[in-house]
C-alpha positions as CSV (number, residue, x, y, z in Angstrom):
1,X,15.6,-142.3,117.9
2,X,14.1,-143.8,121.0
3,X,11.0,-145.7,119.9
4,X,9.2,-145.0,123.2
5,X,9.5,-141.3,122.6
6,X,8.6,-141.4,118.9
7,X,5.5,-143.4,119.6
8,X,4.3,-140.6,121.9
9,X,4.2,-137.8,119.3
10,X,0.4,-138.2,119.2
11,X,-0.1,-138.9,122.9
12,X,1.0,-137.2,126.1
13,X,3.4,-134.3,125.8
14,X,7.1,-135.0,125.5
15,X,9.3,-133.6,128.3
16,X,12.5,-131.5,128.1
17,X,14.6,-134.4,129.3
18,X,13.3,-136.5,126.4
19,X,14.1,-133.7,123.9
20,X,17.6,-133.4,125.5
21,X,18.0,-137.2,124.9
22,X,17.0,-136.8,121.3
23,X,19.5,-134.0,120.8
24,X,22.4,-136.1,122.2
25,X,21.5,-139.0,119.9
26,X,21.6,-136.8,116.8
27,X,24.3,-137.1,114.2
28,X,26.6,-134.1,113.4
29,X,24.7,-132.9,110.4
30,X,21.3,-134.2,111.4
31,X,18.3,-131.9,112.2
32,X,16.1,-132.5,115.2
33,X,12.8,-133.6,113.7
34,X,9.8,-132.9,115.9
35,X,7.2,-132.4,113.2
36,X,3.7,-132.9,114.5
37,X,4.8,-133.7,118.0
38,X,2.9,-132.9,121.1
39,X,5.1,-130.5,123.0
40,X,2.3,-128.7,124.9
41,X,3.6,-126.7,127.9
42,X,7.2,-127.9,127.4
43,X,10.1,-125.9,128.8
44,X,12.7,-125.5,126.0
45,X,14.0,-122.2,127.3
46,X,17.6,-121.2,126.4
47,X,18.2,-124.3,124.2
48,X,20.0,-124.1,120.8
49,X,17.4,-125.5,118.4
50,X,18.9,-124.0,115.2
51,X,17.2,-125.5,112.1
52,X,14.8,-127.7,114.2
53,X,11.8,-129.1,112.3
54,X,8.6,-128.3,114.2
55,X,6.1,-128.0,111.5
56,X,2.5,-128.8,112.8
57,X,3.9,-129.3,116.3
58,X,1.8,-128.5,119.3
59,X,3.8,-125.9,121.4
60,X,0.7,-124.4,123.0
61,X,1.9,-122.7,126.3
62,X,5.5,-123.8,125.8
63,X,8.4,-121.8,127.3
64,X,10.9,-120.8,124.6
65,X,12.4,-117.9,126.4
66,X,15.7,-116.9,124.6
67,X,15.7,-120.2,122.7
68,X,17.7,-120.1,119.4
69,X,15.3,-121.1,116.7
70,X,17.2,-119.6,113.8
71,X,16.0,-121.0,110.4
72,X,13.6,-123.4,112.3
73,X,10.6,-124.7,110.5
74,X,7.5,-123.9,112.6
75,X,5.0,-123.7,109.7
76,X,1.5,-124.6,110.9
77,X,2.7,-125.0,114.5
78,X,0.5,-124.1,117.4
79,X,2.3,-121.6,119.7
80,X,-0.8,-120.0,121.2
81,X,0.0,-118.6,124.6
82,X,3.7,-119.7,124.3
83,X,6.4,-117.7,126.0
84,X,9.2,-116.5,123.6
85,X,10.7,-113.3,125.0
86,X,14.2,-112.7,123.5
87,X,13.9,-115.8,121.3
88,X,15.9,-115.9,118.1
89,X,13.6,-116.7,115.2
90,X,15.7,-115.1,112.4
91,X,14.8,-116.6,109.0
92,X,12.4,-119.0,110.7
93,X,9.4,-120.4,108.8
94,X,6.2,-119.5,110.8
95,X,3.8,-119.4,107.9
96,X,0.2,-120.2,109.0
97,X,1.5,-120.8,112.6
98,X,-0.9,-120.0,115.4
99,X,0.7,-117.6,117.9
100,X,-2.4,-115.9,119.4
101,X,-1.6,-114.4,122.8
102,X,2.0,-115.5,122.6
103,X,4.7,-113.4,124.3
104,X,7.3,-112.5,121.6
105,X,8.6,-109.3,123.3
106,X,12.2,-108.4,122.2
107,X,12.3,-111.5,120.0
108,X,14.3,-111.5,116.8
109,X,12.1,-112.3,113.8
110,X,14.2,-110.6,111.1
111,X,13.6,-112.1,107.7
112,X,11.1,-114.6,109.2
113,X,8.2,-116.0,107.1
114,X,5.0,-115.1,109.0
115,X,2.7,-115.2,106.1
116,X,-0.9,-116.0,107.1
117,X,0.2,-116.5,110.7
118,X,-2.2,-115.8,113.6
119,X,-0.6,-113.3,115.9
120,X,-3.9,-111.8,117.3
121,X,-3.3,-110.4,120.8
122,X,0.4,-111.4,120.7
123,X,3.0,-109.3,122.6
124,X,5.6,-108.1,120.1
125,X,6.8,-105.2,122.2
126,X,10.3,-104.2,121.1
127,X,10.5,-107.2,118.7
128,X,12.6,-107.0,115.6
129,X,10.8,-108.0,112.4
130,X,13.0,-106.3,109.8
131,X,12.4,-107.6,106.3
132,X,9.9,-110.2,107.6
133,X,7.0,-111.5,105.5
134,X,3.7,-110.8,107.3
135,X,1.5,-111.0,104.3
136,X,-2.1,-111.7,105.2
137,X,-1.1,-112.2,108.9
138,X,-3.6,-111.7,111.6
139,X,-2.2,-109.0,114.0
140,X,-5.5,-107.8,115.5
141,X,-5.0,-106.4,118.9
142,X,-1.3,-107.2,118.9
143,X,1.1,-105.1,121.0
144,X,3.8,-103.9,118.5
145,X,5.0,-100.9,120.6
146,X,8.5,-100.0,119.7
147,X,8.8,-102.9,117.3
148,X,11.1,-102.8,114.2
149,X,9.0,-103.4,111.2
150,X,11.3,-101.8,108.7
151,X,11.0,-103.1,105.1
152,X,8.4,-105.7,106.1
153,X,5.6,-107.0,103.9
154,X,2.2,-106.5,105.5
155,X,0.2,-107.0,102.3
156,X,-3.4,-107.8,103.2
157,X,-2.6,-108.0,106.9
158,X,-5.2,-107.3,109.6
159,X,-3.9,-104.9,112.3
160,X,-7.3,-103.8,113.6
161,X,-6.8,-102.4,117.1
162,X,-3.1,-103.1,117.2
163,X,-0.8,-100.8,119.1
164,X,2.1,-99.6,117.0
165,X,3.2,-96.7,119.1
166,X,6.8,-95.8,118.4
167,X,7.1,-98.6,115.9
168,X,9.4,-98.4,112.9
169,X,7.5,-99.0,109.7
170,X,10.0,-97.3,107.4
171,X,9.8,-98.7,103.8
172,X,7.2,-101.2,104.9
173,X,4.8,-102.5,102.2
174,X,1.2,-102.0,103.5
175,X,-0.9,-102.5,100.4
176,X,-4.5,-103.7,101.2
177,X,-3.7,-103.9,105.0
178,X,-6.3,-102.9,107.6
179,X,-5.3,-100.6,110.5
180,X,-8.9,-99.9,111.6
181,X,-8.7,-98.6,115.2
182,X,-4.9,-99.1,115.4
183,X,-2.7,-96.8,117.4
184,X,0.2,-95.3,115.5
185,X,1.4,-92.6,117.8
186,X,5.0,-91.7,117.2
187,X,5.4,-94.4,114.5
188,X,8.0,-94.0,111.7
189,X,6.2,-94.2,108.4
190,X,9.1,-92.9,106.2
191,X,8.8,-94.1,102.6
192,X,5.4,-95.8,103.2
193,X,2.7,-95.7,100.7
194,X,-0.6,-95.4,102.5
195,X,-2.9,-95.1,99.5
196,X,-4.3,-98.6,99.8
197,X,-4.4,-98.8,103.6
198,X,-7.6,-98.7,105.7
199,X,-6.8,-96.2,108.5
200,X,-10.5,-95.8,109.6
201,X,-10.6,-94.9,113.2
202,X,-6.8,-95.2,113.6
203,X,-5.1,-93.0,116.2
204,X,-2.3,-91.2,114.5
205,X,-0.1,-88.4,116.0
206,X,3.5,-87.3,115.8
207,X,4.3,-89.8,113.1
208,X,7.5,-89.5,111.0
209,X,7.0,-89.4,107.2
210,X,9.8,-88.4,104.8
211,X,12.0,-87.4,107.7
212,X,9.4,-84.9,109.0
213,X,7.2,-85.3,112.1
214,X,3.5,-84.8,111.5
215,X,0.9,-84.2,114.2
């Protein structure tokens, strides 16, 4: 690894050219290790970063449009305001990551670990989160319209004021979650147990439960 680049992980943000340089220097079975690095505002769009190590990294405002981050470790990373439309984050570790205000529209987050992540105000329109772990995640005010949340765990999650219109929540685990003021118009709630869910003030119409539409 270039010493001049590695010494800057705490200083000024690293550039895409420098990341490209690190990728070219990697061994065949080596993972790109950018844990704790300052990557604020960086453009990493369309790169293949499968399995990259980005725990605790600063990716605030970064462009990760359609970037392949399959199985990446982004635990504790700061992705607030980042742009990730169409990004592939399947099986990625995003536990305790900060993604407030991030654009994750049409992103693939299937089987991702998002436990205790901050997704407040994030754009998850049409995103796929099938079988993801969102336990105790903060999704207040998030846009989840048309999102696939089938078989997800939302145990203890906060979805106050979130928009889940037309979202698929079939078989989702919602125990102790808070949907206060959320919008669930046209949502698919097939096989969902709502007995321990706070739906105070929620807007619910034409939802599907047990293969039947309810007004």
